C-alpha positions in Angstrom: -43.7 -74.1 -30.0 -43.2 -73.8 -26.5 -45.1 -72.2 -23.9 -44.2 -71.1 -20.7 -47.3 -72.1 -18.0 -47.6 -71.6 -14.3 -48.3 -74.9 -12.2 -49.0 -75.2 -8.4 -47.3 -71.6 -8.2 -44.3 -72.5 -10.2 -43.3 -71.7 -13.9 -42.5 -74.9 -16.1 -41.7 -74.3 -20.0 -43.8 -77.2 -21.8 -43.6 -78.4 -24.8 -45.7 -81.6 -26.5 -44.0 -85.0 -25.6 -42.1 -83.6 -22.4 -42.0 -85.1 -19.1 -42.3 -82.5 -16.2 -41.8 -83.2 -12.6 -44.7 -80.6 -10.3 -46.1 -80.4 -6.9 -48.2 -83.7 -6.0 -51.8 -82.8 -8.2 -54.8 -84.5 -6.9 -55.8 -86.3 -9.4 -55.2 -90.5 -10.3 -53.0 -92.1 -12.7 -53.2 -91.9 -16.6 -56.3 -89.3 -15.7 -56.1 -86.2 -17.6 -55.8 -82.4 -16.2 -56.0 -78.9 -18.5 -53.7 -75.6 -17.1 -55.0 -72.5 -19.0 -52.5 -70.2 -16.6 -50.0 -69.8 -19.6 -47.7 -66.8 -19.9 -45.8 -67.0 -23.0 -46.5 -68.9 -26.1 -43.6 -69.0 -28.7 -45.0 -70.5 -32.0 -42.0 -70.5 -35.0 -40.6 -67.4 -33.5 -43.9 -65.0 -32.9 -44.2 -64.5 -29.5 -47.1 -64.1 -27.6 -46.8 -62.7 -24.0 -50.0 -62.4 -21.3 -51.0 -59.6 -19.5 -51.0 -61.3 -17.0 -52.2 -64.9 -19.1 -52.4 -65.6 -22.9 -56.5 -65.7 -24.0 -57.4 -68.9 -25.2 -54.5 -70.8 -24.3 -54.2 -74.0 -22.4 -51.6 -77.1 -21.8 -53.4 -80.4 -22.2 -51.4 -82.9 -19.8 -52.0 -86.5 -18.7 -50.8 -87.8 -14.9 -48.2 -90.9 -15.3 -47.2 -91.2 -11.8 -47.2 -90.1 -8.2 -43.7 -90.1 -6.3 -41.3 -88.6 -3.9 -37.9 -86.4 -4.5 -34.5 -87.2 -2.8 -34.1 -86.6 0.4 -33.0 -83.0 1.6 -30.7 -82.9 4.8 -31.1 -79.8 6.5 -28.3 -79.9 9.3 -28.1 -76.9 11.8 -25.3 -76.3 14.7 -24.0 -73.7 16.9 -20.8 -74.1 17.5 -19.2 -74.0 21.2 -22.6 -75.2 22.4 -23.0 -78.8 21.6 -26.3 -78.2 19.8 -26.7 -80.0 16.6 -29.7 -81.0 14.8 -30.2 -83.3 11.4 -33.8 -83.2 9.7 -34.7 -84.7 6.7 -37.4 -84.1 4.2 -39.0 -85.5 0.9 -41.2 -83.7 -1.4 -44.1 -85.5 -2.8 -44.6 -84.9 -7.1 -46.2 -85.9 -9.9 -44.9 -86.7 -13.1 -46.8 -85.1 -15.7 -46.7 -85.6 -19.9 -47.8 -83.1 -21.7 -49.8 -84.1 -24.5 -51.0 -80.9 -26.3 -50.9 -77.5 -26.4 -54.0 -75.3 -27.4 -52.9 -71.6 -28.3 
């Protein structure tokens, strides 16, 4: 059984026991969060597609830790002018564990 759930504007495939990395969530480590924007539910070959969400479906998760992603370098250059610029960026993430799927 798996679901497609929308978390912080992004869609993720969630299964029970799977760990996901999502944009930083407001919440303490070891606390529970629930997401009710379930877009699709697949259970043993039966597929329910929401319009826009599946009613009564929810995903219960536990926050494992807050962390930062790998650094992404943004390099800009214009040729023949001597212009170069390098900026770095690290995205804040939250690791969550899918504990239960209510469908």
